[in-house]
C-alpha positions, 0 to 999 in steps of 0.5 A: 462152201462151209464157213470153215473152208475160207479160214482153212485156206487162209491158215494154209496160205499163212503157213506157206508165207511163214515157211521161207522164214522158218527155213531161213532160221534153220539155215542160220542155225546150220551155218553156226553149227557148221562153223561157216564164216563170211565169204563162205559159199552156201551149198548148191540149191539142190543140196539145200533142198535135200538138207532141209526137205524143201521144194525148189520154190521154198529154197529160192524164196528163203534165199531172197529172205536171207538176202533182204536181211543182208545175211547172204549175197548172190553172185553170178558167173562160173564161181557164183552162188550164195555167199555168207555176208557179214551184216554191216552196221549201216544196214543193221541201223537201216533195218532197225530204223524201218521198224520205227518208220511209222512210229512217231518217236519223240525227243523224250523217247530217245533221251529216256534211253540215252540217260540210262546208257551214256552216263555208264558208258563214260564212267567205264571209259574214264581213265582208259582213253588214249591221248589220241582218243581225247584229242579226237573228242577235243577236235570235234568240240572245236568245230562248234566252239563259237556260237552259230550265226545262221540257221545253216550253222545251227544245223551243222553244229547240232549234227557235229555236237551229236557226233561227239557221242558217236565218237564215245560210243565207238570207244565202248568196249561193249559192242552191243552198248556201242551199237545201241548208243550210236543208233539212238544218236543217229535217230536223234540226228535224223529227227533234228534234221527232218523236223528242223529242230535246229531252226529256233536259235538256242544259245543256251543249248549250245553253251550248256552242251559245249561246257558239259562236253569240255568238262567231260573230257577233263574227267575222262582224261583224269580218270574221274569215273563218278564225275564223268557219270554225273556230268553226262547225266546232267548233260542228258537232262539239260539237252532233253529239256531244251530239245523238247522245247525246240520240238514244241516250238516247231510244232506250234509253228506248224500249227500256226501255219497249217491251213 
């Protein structure tokens, strides 16, 4: 057997592996061209084979790819088949989180991007929120208006204070901006819980965060866009510094107790 043969076989296998993904992209383009919407039914398997010039095996594998991506759902029964599905935000976040699963994200990584995006978000919201929106933010702040008395309270307060930023992101007029901020905040929430970054009690982190959020609500209510931007920038800087200290503290504890 010549040395070229194994490489050729590998290339052929790789092409077969890629083919369902290529067909999946072609089907997505076709869906857009046809103007199909969520809950619309895709053509029968035989029709898809003819439309895309692929074998039954490739089409079935392509359907599994699209289903794993959340873009179709398969239903059984007389009226069953493959139906177009609108990907939910939780699923999209979960798939994106999987990308970072084996990458060790740090507090610094997340805050670096939050510092760029969140000040601009609040500047755009200043003077444009309803009293109901502002009361929702105030109601969230009320959950941690008093310092934590134990580790469980500390954990809950960290999560609740991050929810403040989720609420702001939900009010963004830009869906992409809102999604990115919500995703980062949820990643930071997971990071805080999984690495137990809430365990070292930090009164300064609680007090500074509380004051910044209260000042921010005032600026948003009064339409002071520049002030809102600066308050959020300072909030991000202080929170990053103190959270990095929490992260370093937990890492040092781990090293001390490591066998």
